[in-house]
Every structure is written in structure tokens, then in C-alpha cells.
Steps between C-alpha positions, in 0.01 A plus 500: 500500500617810682815479709439533876628831641718475808683770699778393744561739791687510824360608839502881544495576129250727325455443130293641216318220313414605148265338253442607140157460351453428128192487280469164328306680222762778468238756593568821686391497868534681825547344841234679709615390849719240672547377853696222667463251781795315654385173654717277728421146383581318830186640665332661193512837683514829310814673612475822304292675237529818296451692187738431209671758285396489134744611230332452158480117487725424799360443845729537800451381857748568778510204732682428831423143623565469872548119543699223338288271286275517195259783414261564218495850358160557337487805274145591409445746219220648290500543124172633354222282656733211590663427834811281470728343763865412454655255751873513581675263742735670743757291691681652793812298580 
């Protein structure tokens, strides 16, 4: 079972969220594209979106949540013919 990813932030902060992608078959691969969506969970509203920076197998998204509460950061990326989505919980306290 994979450990749930959580980022704790304070109001007014901007932070770069980074995920590292690994091949379970130890094969070489290239991340073709990546984008993010920051969703405020109280009303399920999309607060911001954007294109991620890709550095080899790391994907970076700069986020700046505007409200206190819980968000979901969805990072959607393409490798070959697959589209994958990574979910990260963001708590603004």
C-alpha cells in the first residue's frame, strides 16, 4: 500500500510540489507532458491550473492555495501512450 502524500502549508505561502516518477519495470522512459489542477475540497472548485516543470523524472508544480482548508493537487502526466494522475492532499492551516 502506498503512503498518502500530504503537504502542510500556511495561508499566503507558495510552494513547489515535486513528485518523482519511477518505472516499475526499470525501463527507460520520458515524461512527455505534465499539468496540474488545485481543487478546493469544500466546494470541489478548481482554484488554479497550470503546466508543470519536468526535470528528467521529477515533475514540479508551483502552488499558492488561497483559502484555509483541504485541497487536492492532481498532477496529470503523459508517458508514452499512457496518461497517469497523481493525487496529493494539501492542507492549509
